[in-house]
A tleap script that builds the chain and sets N, CA, C and O, in Angstrom:
source leaprc.protein.ff14SB
mol = sequence {
  NMET GLU PRO SER ALA HIE SER SER VAL GLY
  LEU LEU GLY SER LEU ARG GLY PHE ALA ASP
  GLY LEU LEU GLY SER ALA HIE ASP ARG LEU
  GLU LEU LEU ALA VAL GLU TRP GLN GLU GLU
  LYS LEU ARG LEU ILE GLN ILE VAL VAL TRP
  LEU SER ALA ILE VAL LEU LEU GLY PHE LEU
  ALA MET ALA PHE VAL SER PHE ALA LEU VAL
  VAL LEU PHE TRP GLU THR ALA ARG LEU ALA
  ALA ILE ALA ALA VAL ALA GLY PHE TYR LEU
  VAL GLY LEU VAL ALA LEU ILE PHE ALA PHE
  ARG ARG TYR LEU ARG LYS GLN PRO LYS PRO
  PHE ALA GLY THR LEU SER GLU LEU ARG GLU
  ASP ARG GLU CYS ILE GLN ALA ASP CASN
}
set mol.1.N position { -127.858 23.701 5.966 }
set mol.1.CA position { -126.744 22.981 5.475 }
set mol.1.C position { -125.638 23.870 4.967 }
set mol.1.O position { -124.455 23.567 5.114 }
set mol.2.N position { -126.041 24.980 4.362 }
set mol.2.CA position { -125.016 25.853 3.838 }
set mol.2.C position { -124.098 26.426 4.794 }
set mol.2.O position { -122.913 26.512 4.472 }
set mol.3.N position { -124.519 26.870 6.033 }
set mol.3.CA position { -123.567 27.452 6.973 }
set mol.3.C position { -122.512 26.485 7.471 }
set mol.3.O position { -121.364 26.881 7.678 }
set mol.4.N position { -122.871 25.234 7.667 }
set mol.4.CA position { -121.923 24.251 8.149 }
set mol.4.C position { -120.933 23.889 7.018 }
set mol.4.O position { -119.751 23.687 7.296 }
set mol.5.N position { -121.379 23.805 5.776 }
set mol.5.CA position { -120.495 23.546 4.672 }
set mol.5.C position { -119.538 24.738 4.552 }
set mol.5.O position { -118.348 24.518 4.325 }
set mol.6.N position { -119.993 25.980 4.691 }
set mol.6.CA position { -119.129 27.123 4.564 }
set mol.6.C position { -118.120 27.147 5.710 }
set mol.6.O position { -116.961 27.498 5.486 }
set mol.7.N position { -118.506 26.798 6.883 }
set mol.7.CA position { -117.481 26.757 8.059 }
set mol.7.C position { -116.535 25.682 7.861 }
set mol.7.O position { -115.374 25.885 8.216 }
set mol.8.N position { -116.868 24.504 7.319 }
set mol.8.CA position { -115.814 23.522 7.118 }
set mol.8.C position { -114.913 23.849 6.033 }
set mol.8.O position { -113.738 23.490 6.103 }
set mol.9.N position { -115.366 24.521 4.997 }
set mol.9.CA position { -114.431 25.067 3.958 }
set mol.9.C position { -113.543 26.094 4.537 }
set mol.9.O position { -112.354 26.122 4.221 }
set mol.10.N position { -114.074 26.973 5.398 }
set mol.10.CA position { -113.319 28.004 6.033 }
set mol.10.C position { -112.190 27.444 6.893 }
set mol.10.O position { -111.042 27.886 6.866 }
set mol.11.N position { -112.627 26.390 7.694 }
set mol.11.CA position { -111.657 25.777 8.539 }
set mol.11.C position { -110.600 25.001 7.723 }
set mol.11.O position { -109.404 25.079 8.005 }
set mol.12.N position { -111.031 24.310 6.784 }
set mol.12.CA position { -110.029 23.619 5.863 }
set mol.12.C position { -109.170 24.572 5.096 }
set mol.12.O position { -107.987 24.311 4.880 }
set mol.13.N position { -109.724 25.639 4.694 }
set mol.13.CA position { -108.930 26.723 4.048 }
set mol.13.C position { -107.951 27.330 5.066 }
set mol.13.O position { -106.802 27.603 4.720 }
set mol.14.N position { -108.358 27.528 6.223 }
set mol.14.CA position { -107.466 28.084 7.318 }
set mol.14.C position { -106.366 27.027 7.500 }
set mol.14.O position { -105.198 27.416 7.524 }
set mol.15.N position { -106.625 25.825 7.621 }
set mol.15.CA position { -105.588 24.792 7.846 }
set mol.15.C position { -104.628 24.715 6.667 }
set mol.15.O position { -103.420 24.558 6.841 }
set mol.16.N position { -105.184 24.827 5.462 }
set mol.16.CA position { -104.308 24.800 4.266 }
set mol.16.C position { -103.422 26.053 4.329 }
set mol.16.O position { -102.216 25.967 4.095 }
set mol.17.N position { -103.948 27.085 4.609 }
set mol.17.CA position { -103.140 28.379 4.669 }
set mol.17.C position { -102.071 28.270 5.732 }
set mol.17.O position { -100.928 28.663 5.501 }
set mol.18.N position { -102.401 27.775 6.827 }
set mol.18.CA position { -101.444 27.543 7.988 }
set mol.18.C position { -100.351 26.577 7.509 }
set mol.18.O position { -99.166 26.848 7.701 }
set mol.19.N position { -100.728 25.482 6.903 }
set mol.19.CA position { -99.739 24.491 6.488 }
set mol.19.C position { -98.844 25.055 5.405 }
set mol.19.O position { -97.639 24.805 5.397 }
set mol.20.N position { -99.459 25.859 4.439 }
set mol.20.CA position { -98.691 26.473 3.375 }
set mol.20.C position { -97.686 27.470 4.017 }
set mol.20.O position { -96.527 27.499 3.604 }
set mol.21.N position { -98.079 28.237 4.955 }
set mol.21.CA position { -97.191 29.167 5.588 }
set mol.21.C position { -96.054 28.508 6.386 }
set mol.21.O position { -94.917 28.980 6.381 }
set mol.22.N position { -96.389 27.420 7.061 }
set mol.22.CA position { -95.409 26.639 7.805 }
set mol.22.C position { -94.422 26.090 6.801 }
set mol.22.O position { -93.211 26.226 6.975 }
set mol.23.N position { -94.921 25.481 5.772 }
set mol.23.CA position { -93.968 24.828 4.828 }
set mol.23.C position { -93.080 25.891 4.061 }
set mol.23.O position { -91.907 25.655 3.769 }
set mol.24.N position { -93.676 26.994 3.776 }
set mol.24.CA position { -92.926 28.098 3.143 }
set mol.24.C position { -91.887 28.617 4.104 }
set mol.24.O position { -90.767 28.929 3.699 }
set mol.25.N position { -92.230 28.712 5.338 }
set mol.25.CA position { -91.241 29.150 6.401 }
set mol.25.C position { -90.053 28.241 6.526 }
set mol.25.O position { -88.891 28.645 6.574 }
set mol.26.N position { -90.451 26.901 6.577 }
set mol.26.CA position { -89.460 25.857 6.737 }
set mol.26.C position { -88.555 25.810 5.467 }
set mol.26.O position { -87.342 25.634 5.577 }
set mol.27.N position { -89.142 25.964 4.310 }
set mol.27.CA position { -88.348 25.990 3.066 }
set mol.27.C position { -87.400 27.139 3.063 }
set mol.27.O position { -86.244 26.955 2.683 }
set mol.28.N position { -87.810 28.322 3.463 }
set mol.28.CA position { -86.926 29.498 3.515 }
set mol.28.C position { -85.771 29.222 4.522 }
set mol.28.O position { -84.618 29.530 4.221 }
set mol.29.N position { -86.059 28.670 5.660 }
set mol.29.CA position { -85.057 28.418 6.688 }
set mol.29.C position { -84.076 27.321 6.150 }
set mol.29.O position { -82.876 27.441 6.398 }
set mol.30.N position { -84.508 26.331 5.472 }
set mol.30.CA position { -83.647 25.318 4.951 }
set mol.30.C position { -82.717 25.849 3.845 }
set mol.30.O position { -81.553 25.460 3.746 }
set mol.31.N position { -83.296 26.787 2.984 }
set mol.31.CA position { -82.460 27.429 2.009 }
set mol.31.C position { -81.342 28.351 2.642 }
set mol.31.O position { -80.209 28.402 2.162 }
set mol.32.N position { -81.702 29.017 3.662 }
set mol.32.CA position { -80.700 29.812 4.391 }
set mol.32.C position { -79.687 28.968 5.049 }
set mol.32.O position { -78.507 29.318 5.051 }
set mol.33.N position { -80.093 27.841 5.624 }
set mol.33.CA position { -79.137 26.854 6.183 }
set mol.33.C position { -78.229 26.340 5.152 }
set mol.33.O position { -77.046 26.185 5.456 }
set mol.34.N position { -78.636 26.057 3.974 }
set mol.34.CA position { -77.805 25.500 2.910 }
set mol.34.C position { -76.807 26.559 2.445 }
set mol.34.O position { -75.642 26.245 2.203 }
set mol.35.N position { -77.251 27.804 2.319 }
set mol.35.CA position { -76.233 28.916 2.037 }
set mol.35.C position { -75.176 29.042 3.064 }
set mol.35.O position { -73.985 29.120 2.760 }
set mol.36.N position { -75.627 29.062 4.314 }
set mol.36.CA position { -74.636 29.170 5.380 }
set mol.36.C position { -73.772 27.934 5.572 }
set mol.36.O position { -72.660 28.033 6.092 }
set mol.37.N position { -74.245 26.823 5.178 }
set mol.37.CA position { -73.352 25.569 5.176 }
set mol.37.C position { -72.323 25.750 4.117 }
set mol.37.O position { -71.185 25.356 4.372 }
set mol.38.N position { -72.568 26.282 2.985 }
set mol.38.CA position { -71.558 26.518 1.958 }
set mol.38.C position { -70.559 27.516 2.431 }
set mol.38.O position { -69.360 27.326 2.223 }
set mol.39.N position { -71.000 28.582 3.064 }
set mol.39.CA position { -70.088 29.579 3.621 }
set mol.39.C position { -69.160 29.057 4.679 }
set mol.39.O position { -68.002 29.465 4.762 }
set mol.40.N position { -69.689 28.112 5.526 }
set mol.40.CA position { -68.886 27.552 6.576 }
set mol.40.C position { -67.831 26.531 5.911 }
set mol.40.O position { -66.708 26.415 6.402 }
set mol.41.N position { -68.198 25.851 4.865 }
set mol.41.CA position { -67.220 25.040 4.147 }
set mol.41.C position { -66.127 25.838 3.597 }
set mol.41.O position { -64.963 25.474 3.764 }
set mol.42.N position { -66.440 26.981 2.905 }
set mol.42.CA position { -65.426 27.801 2.373 }
set mol.42.C position { -64.495 28.411 3.427 }
set mol.42.O position { -63.292 28.552 3.204 }
set mol.43.N position { -65.055 28.756 4.539 }
set mol.43.CA position { -64.282 29.331 5.668 }
set mol.43.C position { -63.385 28.251 6.216 }
set mol.43.O position { -62.236 28.545 6.544 }
set mol.44.N position { -63.829 27.039 6.333 }
set mol.44.CA position { -62.968 26.003 6.846 }
set mol.44.C position { -61.833 25.658 5.862 }
set mol.44.O position { -60.711 25.371 6.278 }
set mol.45.N position { -62.141 25.689 4.541 }
set mol.45.CA position { -61.065 25.478 3.578 }
set mol.45.C position { -60.020 26.626 3.706 }
set mol.45.O position { -58.819 26.364 3.629 }
set mol.46.N position { -60.451 27.843 3.894 }
set mol.46.CA position { -59.551 28.972 4.005 }
set mol.46.C position { -58.686 28.770 5.240 }
set mol.46.O position { -57.485 29.035 5.196 }
set mol.47.N position { -59.268 28.307 6.337 }
set mol.47.CA position { -58.496 28.111 7.537 }
set mol.47.C position { -57.460 27.032 7.365 }
set mol.47.O position { -56.343 27.171 7.865 }
set mol.48.N position { -57.801 25.925 6.652 }
set mol.48.CA position { -56.842 24.837 6.408 }
set mol.48.C position { -55.705 25.403 5.496 }
set mol.48.O position { -54.541 25.058 5.703 }
set mol.49.N position { -56.008 26.212 4.554 }
set mol.49.CA position { -54.959 26.735 3.678 }
set mol.49.C position { -54.020 27.647 4.469 }
set mol.49.O position { -52.796 27.591 4.359 }
set mol.50.N position { -54.638 28.443 5.231 }
set mol.50.CA position { -53.761 29.402 6.156 }
set mol.50.C position { -52.903 28.553 6.952 }
set mol.50.O position { -51.694 28.782 6.925 }
set mol.51.N position { -53.384 27.545 7.703 }
set mol.51.CA position { -52.574 26.764 8.563 }
set mol.51.C position { -51.494 25.993 7.814 }
set mol.51.O position { -50.358 25.909 8.282 }
set mol.52.N position { -51.817 25.457 6.713 }
set mol.52.CA position { -50.836 24.717 5.897 }
set mol.52.C position { -49.747 25.644 5.431 }
set mol.52.O position { -48.577 25.272 5.526 }
set mol.53.N position { -50.047 26.831 4.931 }
set mol.53.CA position { -49.025 27.748 4.472 }
set mol.53.C position { -48.171 28.153 5.674 }
set mol.53.O position { -46.948 28.145 5.532 }
set mol.54.N position { -48.703 28.504 6.833 }
set mol.54.CA position { -47.920 28.852 7.986 }
set mol.54.C position { -47.042 27.732 8.414 }
set mol.54.O position { -45.867 27.969 8.693 }
set mol.55.N position { -47.515 26.559 8.486 }
set mol.55.CA position { -46.653 25.427 8.929 }
set mol.55.C position { -45.546 25.170 7.961 }
set mol.55.O position { -44.374 25.097 8.331 }
set mol.56.N position { -45.937 25.026 6.668 }
set mol.56.CA position { -44.881 24.727 5.659 }
set mol.56.C position { -43.794 25.829 5.542 }
set mol.56.O position { -42.595 25.552 5.581 }
set mol.57.N position { -44.234 26.998 5.407 }
set mol.57.CA position { -43.279 28.099 5.207 }
set mol.57.C position { -42.522 28.354 6.509 }
set mol.57.O position { -41.337 28.680 6.455 }
set mol.58.N position { -43.109 28.229 7.592 }
set mol.58.CA position { -42.469 28.418 8.843 }
set mol.58.C position { -41.387 27.393 9.081 }
set mol.58.O position { -40.286 27.703 9.537 }
set mol.59.N position { -41.753 26.096 8.740 }
set mol.59.CA position { -40.709 25.098 8.922 }
set mol.59.C position { -39.545 25.248 7.950 }
set mol.59.O position { -38.392 25.094 8.351 }
set mol.60.N position { -39.822 25.547 6.670 }
set mol.60.CA position { -38.784 25.717 5.767 }
set mol.60.C position { -37.839 26.949 6.168 }
set mol.60.O position { -36.610 26.875 6.148 }
set mol.61.N position { -38.487 27.971 6.495 }
set mol.61.CA position { -37.660 29.166 6.867 }
set mol.61.C position { -36.823 28.887 8.141 }
set mol.61.O position { -35.651 29.253 8.229 }
set mol.62.N position { -37.448 28.252 9.081 }
set mol.62.CA position { -36.748 27.919 10.325 }
set mol.62.C position { -35.554 27.041 10.011 }
set mol.62.O position { -34.460 27.286 10.518 }
set mol.63.N position { -35.737 26.039 9.199 }
set mol.63.CA position { -34.729 25.088 8.930 }
set mol.63.C position { -33.483 25.773 8.188 }
set mol.63.O position { -32.333 25.654 8.613 }
set mol.64.N position { -33.787 26.433 7.149 }
set mol.64.CA position { -32.753 27.018 6.322 }
set mol.64.C position { -32.007 28.117 6.992 }
set mol.64.O position { -30.777 28.141 6.950 }
set mol.65.N position { -32.683 29.001 7.591 }
set mol.65.CA position { -32.107 30.196 8.254 }
set mol.65.C position { -31.323 29.673 9.406 }
set mol.65.O position { -30.200 30.130 9.618 }
set mol.66.N position { -31.822 28.767 10.150 }
set mol.66.CA position { -31.088 28.255 11.360 }
set mol.66.C position { -29.814 27.562 10.861 }
set mol.66.O position { -28.738 27.792 11.413 }
set mol.67.N position { -29.914 26.750 9.866 }
set mol.67.CA position { -28.687 26.063 9.370 }
set mol.67.C position { -27.702 27.068 8.940 }
set mol.67.O position { -26.533 26.962 9.309 }
set mol.68.N position { -28.097 28.059 8.167 }
set mol.68.CA position { -27.141 29.067 7.653 }
set mol.68.C position { -26.469 29.846 8.777 }
set mol.68.O position { -25.254 30.042 8.753 }
set mol.69.N position { -27.257 30.298 9.771 }
set mol.69.CA position { -26.633 31.029 10.834 }
set mol.69.C position { -25.683 30.196 11.681 }
set mol.69.O position { -24.601 30.633 12.074 }
set mol.70.N position { -26.118 29.026 11.933 }
set mol.70.CA position { -25.234 28.151 12.758 }
set mol.70.C position { -23.979 27.859 12.059 }
set mol.70.O position { -22.920 27.826 12.685 }
set mol.71.N position { -24.043 27.624 10.676 }
set mol.71.CA position { -22.794 27.414 9.878 }
set mol.71.C position { -21.967 28.654 9.866 }
set mol.71.O position { -20.744 28.586 9.992 }
set mol.72.N position { -22.594 29.782 9.720 }
set mol.72.CA position { -21.829 31.051 9.663 }
set mol.72.C position { -21.085 31.349 10.965 }
set mol.72.O position { -19.949 31.824 10.940 }
set mol.73.N position { -21.711 31.077 12.070 }
set mol.73.CA position { -21.061 31.394 13.399 }
set mol.73.C position { -20.454 30.066 14.085 }
set mol.73.O position { -20.286 30.001 15.303 }
set mol.74.N position { -20.167 29.109 13.284 }
set mol.74.CA position { -19.757 27.783 13.887 }
set mol.74.C position { -18.470 27.963 14.678 }
set mol.74.O position { -18.342 27.421 15.775 }
set mol.75.N position { -17.526 28.707 14.145 }
set mol.75.CA position { -16.226 28.825 14.818 }
set mol.75.C position { -16.260 29.836 15.950 }
set mol.75.O position { -15.536 29.669 16.931 }
set mol.76.N position { -17.084 30.891 15.848 }
set mol.76.CA position { -16.931 32.014 16.838 }
set mol.76.C position { -18.046 31.928 18.002 }
set mol.76.O position { -17.709 32.067 19.177 }
set mol.77.N position { -19.277 31.711 17.660 }
set mol.77.CA position { -20.286 31.853 18.635 }
set mol.77.C position { -21.445 30.902 18.351 }
set mol.77.O position { -22.595 31.331 18.253 }
set mol.78.N position { -21.151 29.639 18.222 }
set mol.78.CA position { -22.240 28.720 17.735 }
set mol.78.C position { -23.452 28.698 18.753 }
set mol.78.O position { -24.608 28.717 18.329 }
set mol.79.N position { -23.179 28.660 20.036 }
set mol.79.CA position { -24.266 28.611 20.943 }
set mol.79.C position { -25.128 29.875 21.005 }
set mol.79.O position { -26.345 29.808 21.179 }
set mol.80.N position { -24.465 31.031 20.858 }
set mol.80.CA position { -25.223 32.312 20.783 }
set mol.80.C position { -26.017 32.329 19.453 }
set mol.80.O position { -27.146 32.819 19.438 }
set mol.81.N position { -25.501 31.846 18.420 }
set mol.81.CA position { -26.220 31.880 17.171 }
set mol.81.C position { -27.454 30.967 17.238 }
set mol.81.O position { -28.519 31.291 16.715 }
set mol.82.N position { -27.275 29.827 17.894 }
set mol.82.CA position { -28.440 28.874 18.071 }
set mol.82.C position { -29.499 29.557 18.888 }
set mol.82.O position { -30.675 29.580 18.523 }
set mol.83.N position { -29.060 30.126 20.023 }
set mol.83.CA position { -30.033 30.792 20.924 }
set mol.83.C position { -30.750 32.016 20.281 }
set mol.83.O position { -31.922 32.275 20.554 }
set mol.84.N position { -30.022 32.744 19.435 }
set mol.84.CA position { -30.614 33.882 18.744 }
set mol.84.C position { -31.640 33.461 17.712 }
set mol.84.O position { -32.673 34.110 17.546 }
set mol.85.N position { -31.352 32.377 17.025 }
set mol.85.CA position { -32.235 31.840 15.991 }
set mol.85.C position { -33.468 31.302 16.733 }
set mol.85.O position { -34.585 31.615 16.321 }
set mol.86.N position { -33.325 30.521 17.792 }
set mol.86.CA position { -34.422 29.975 18.521 }
set mol.86.C position { -35.373 31.158 19.015 }
set mol.86.O position { -36.593 31.100 18.855 }
set mol.87.N position { -34.767 32.174 19.593 }
set mol.87.CA position { -35.533 33.289 20.111 }
set mol.87.C position { -36.308 33.990 18.962 }
set mol.87.O position { -37.487 34.315 19.099 }
set mol.88.N position { -35.630 34.202 17.871 }
set mol.88.CA position { -36.297 34.877 16.765 }
set mol.88.C position { -37.517 34.105 16.244 }
set mol.88.O position { -38.542 34.708 15.926 }
set mol.89.N position { -37.406 32.768 16.157 }
set mol.89.CA position { -38.491 31.996 15.710 }
set mol.89.C position { -39.552 31.821 16.715 }
set mol.89.O position { -40.704 31.601 16.341 }
set mol.90.N position { -39.239 31.905 18.007 }
set mol.90.CA position { -40.221 31.918 18.985 }
set mol.90.C position { -41.092 33.200 18.937 }
set mol.90.O position { -42.314 33.127 19.071 }
set mol.91.N position { -40.469 34.335 18.749 }
set mol.91.CA position { -41.232 35.556 18.598 }
set mol.91.C position { -42.087 35.550 17.336 }
set mol.91.O position { -43.225 36.017 17.368 }
set mol.92.N position { -41.583 35.048 16.261 }
set mol.92.CA position { -42.378 34.902 15.024 }
set mol.92.C position { -43.578 33.941 15.215 }
set mol.92.O position { -44.677 34.192 14.721 }
set mol.93.N position { -43.336 32.864 15.928 }
set mol.93.CA position { -44.476 31.909 16.268 }
set mol.93.C position { -45.532 32.601 17.093 }
set mol.93.O position { -46.715 32.438 16.792 }
set mol.94.N position { -45.185 33.368 18.121 }
set mol.94.CA position { -46.155 34.056 18.938 }
set mol.94.C position { -46.926 35.047 18.039 }
set mol.94.O position { -48.154 35.103 18.105 }
set mol.95.N position { -46.214 35.829 17.198 }
set mol.95.CA position { -46.905 36.778 16.335 }
set mol.95.C position { -47.911 36.090 15.399 }
set mol.95.O position { -49.011 36.597 15.183 }
set mol.96.N position { -47.543 34.988 14.873 }
set mol.96.CA position { -48.477 34.319 13.998 }
set mol.96.C position { -49.657 33.710 14.718 }
set mol.96.O position { -50.760 33.715 14.171 }
set mol.97.N position { -49.486 33.191 15.902 }
set mol.97.CA position { -50.540 32.757 16.749 }
set mol.97.C position { -51.584 33.897 17.036 }
set mol.97.O position { -52.795 33.735 16.885 }
set mol.98.N position { -51.021 35.026 17.451 }
set mol.98.CA position { -51.924 36.183 17.700 }
set mol.98.C position { -52.639 36.592 16.417 }
set mol.98.O position { -53.848 36.821 16.476 }
set mol.99.N position { -51.991 36.698 15.278 }
set mol.99.CA position { -52.656 37.122 14.065 }
set mol.99.C position { -53.740 36.035 13.646 }
set mol.99.O position { -54.810 36.394 13.154 }
set mol.100.N position { -53.460 34.816 13.836 }
set mol.100.CA position { -54.508 33.809 13.529 }
set mol.100.C position { -55.654 33.845 14.447 }
set mol.100.O position { -56.799 33.661 14.031 }
set mol.101.N position { -55.380 34.082 15.712 }
set mol.101.CA position { -56.543 34.223 16.643 }
set mol.101.C position { -57.413 35.420 16.311 }
set mol.101.O position { -58.640 35.370 16.398 }
set mol.102.N position { -56.690 36.582 15.897 }
set mol.102.CA position { -57.512 37.741 15.551 }
set mol.102.C position { -58.356 37.425 14.261 }
set mol.102.O position { -59.483 37.907 14.148 }
set mol.103.N position { -57.838 36.648 13.327 }
set mol.103.CA position { -58.553 36.268 12.162 }
set mol.103.C position { -59.737 35.406 12.532 }
set mol.103.O position { -60.831 35.597 12.001 }
set mol.104.N position { -59.542 34.468 13.428 }
set mol.104.CA position { -60.751 33.666 13.903 }
set mol.104.C position { -61.799 34.423 14.606 }
set mol.104.O position { -62.992 34.160 14.451 }
set mol.105.N position { -61.338 35.438 15.440 }
set mol.105.CA position { -62.377 36.254 16.139 }
set mol.105.C position { -63.182 37.036 15.228 }
set mol.105.O position { -64.347 37.278 15.541 }
set mol.106.N position { -62.671 37.486 14.066 }
set mol.106.CA position { -63.323 38.296 13.069 }
set mol.106.C position { -64.371 37.506 12.303 }
set mol.106.O position { -65.270 38.092 11.700 }
set mol.107.N position { -64.269 36.213 12.319 }
set mol.107.CA position { -65.176 35.353 11.517 }
set mol.107.C position { -66.584 35.311 12.191 }
set mol.107.O position { -66.735 35.307 13.413 }
set mol.108.N position { -67.585 35.281 11.294 }
set mol.108.CA position { -68.954 35.258 11.865 }
set mol.108.C position { -69.292 33.935 12.584 }
set mol.108.O position { -68.740 32.882 12.266 }
set mol.109.N position { -70.176 34.018 13.520 }
set mol.109.CA position { -70.673 32.826 14.153 }
set mol.109.C position { -71.351 31.882 13.178 }
set mol.109.O position { -72.207 32.303 12.400 }
set mol.110.N position { -70.971 30.585 13.211 }
set mol.110.CA position { -71.573 29.674 12.237 }
set mol.110.C position { -73.126 29.673 12.324 }
set mol.110.O position { -73.710 29.638 13.407 }
set mol.111.N position { -73.745 29.711 11.160 }
set mol.111.CA position { -75.174 29.631 11.022 }
set mol.111.C position { -75.926 30.771 11.758 }
set mol.111.O position { -77.063 30.560 12.180 }
set mol.112.N position { -75.349 31.914 11.915 }
set mol.112.CA position { -75.884 33.019 12.634 }
set mol.112.C position { -77.254 33.498 11.957 }
set mol.112.O position { -78.210 33.823 12.661 }
set mol.113.N position { -77.302 33.525 10.678 }
set mol.113.CA position { -78.476 33.987 9.950 }
set mol.113.C position { -79.649 33.055 10.210 }
set mol.113.O position { -80.758 33.517 10.476 }
set mol.114.N position { -79.410 31.714 10.135 }
set mol.114.CA position { -80.452 30.836 10.432 }
set mol.114.C position { -80.980 30.910 11.877 }
set mol.114.O position { -82.181 30.889 12.147 }
set mol.115.N position { -80.010 30.997 12.766 }
set mol.115.CA position { -80.402 31.136 14.195 }
set mol.115.C position { -81.129 32.374 14.415 }
set mol.115.O position { -82.094 32.378 15.180 }
set mol.116.N position { -80.754 33.414 13.819 }
set mol.116.CA position { -81.467 34.782 14.006 }
set mol.116.C position { -82.932 34.644 13.459 }
set mol.116.O position { -83.896 35.071 14.094 }
set mol.117.N position { -83.036 34.045 12.286 }
set mol.117.CA position { -84.416 33.892 11.724 }
set mol.117.C position { -85.247 33.035 12.572 }
set mol.117.O position { -86.418 33.339 12.799 }
set mol.118.N position { -84.700 31.971 13.055 }
set mol.118.CA position { -85.547 31.083 13.925 }
set mol.118.C position { -85.859 31.813 15.263 }
set mol.118.O position { -86.951 31.614 15.796 }
set mol.119.N position { -84.985 32.614 15.806 }
set mol.119.CA position { -85.280 33.384 17.047 }
set mol.119.C position { -86.403 34.372 16.732 }
set mol.119.O position { -87.330 34.495 17.533 }
set mol.120.N position { -86.361 35.085 15.595 }
set mol.120.CA position { -87.374 36.020 15.200 }
set mol.120.C position { -88.734 35.307 15.093 }
set mol.120.O position { -89.740 35.794 15.609 }
set mol.121.N position { -88.747 34.075 14.374 }
set mol.121.CA position { -89.948 33.307 14.284 }
set mol.121.C position { -90.535 33.018 15.643 }
set mol.121.O position { -91.732 33.205 15.860 }
set mol.122.N position { -89.710 32.569 16.553 }
set mol.122.CA position { -90.173 32.169 17.888 }
set mol.122.C position { -90.722 33.423 18.610 }
set mol.122.O position { -91.742 33.324 19.292 }
set mol.123.N position { -90.083 34.572 18.479 }
set mol.123.CA position { -90.610 35.898 19.157 }
set mol.123.C position { -91.938 36.186 18.567 }
set mol.123.O position { -92.838 36.582 19.307 }
set mol.124.N position { -92.149 36.015 17.241 }
set mol.124.CA position { -93.426 36.344 16.611 }
set mol.124.C position { -94.476 35.439 17.078 }
set mol.124.O position { -95.611 35.859 17.305 }
set mol.125.N position { -94.130 34.159 17.236 }
set mol.125.CA position { -95.188 33.213 17.742 }
set mol.125.C position { -95.588 33.529 19.133 }
set mol.125.O position { -96.766 33.524 19.490 }
set mol.126.N position { -94.524 33.821 19.969 }
set mol.126.CA position { -94.818 34.114 21.454 }
set mol.126.C position { -95.512 35.486 21.602 }
set mol.126.O position { -96.247 35.679 22.571 }
set mol.127.N position { -95.304 36.453 20.668 }
set mol.127.CA position { -96.036 37.741 20.723 }
set mol.127.C position { -97.417 37.582 20.412 }
set mol.127.O position { -98.227 38.398 20.853 }
set mol.128.N position { -97.825 36.503 19.610 }
set mol.128.CA position { -99.215 36.388 19.179 }
set mol.128.C position { -100.031 35.804 20.371 }
set mol.128.O position { -101.247 35.984 20.430 }
set mol.129.N position { -99.392 35.143 21.265 }
set mol.129.CA position { -100.084 34.495 22.363 }
set mol.129.C position { -100.402 35.463 23.446 }
set mol.129.O position { -100.991 35.085 24.459 }
savepdb mol mol.pdb
quit
C-alpha cells in the first residue's frame, strides 16, 4: 500500500509544482504586459502632444507671417510674396513630417518585452521535447 500512496503523492506533488510554475509564469507575463501597457499609453500621449503642438504653432505661424508678408508687399509684389510664403511653409511642413517619422521609427515596438518572453518560453518548451 505504501508504494502506491507514495506514487500518488509524487504525481500530485508534480502536478501542483507544474501548476504553480505555470501560474507563476502567467503572473510574470501579465505584470510585464501591464508595465508595457502603461509605457504605450505614455508614448501615445506624447505623440498627441507633439502633433497638437505642431498643428497649432504651425497654423498660427503660417497665418501671421503670411498675413504680414502679403501686407508688406501688397503694392509691389503681392503674388511673389504669396508664392514665397507658400514655398517656405511647404519646406517647413516636409521637414516636420520627416522629423516626426524619424521620432516614430525610434520608438520601441509595442509590447516587445512580453512578446520576447513568450517567444523564449515557447523555445524552452520546444527544446524540452
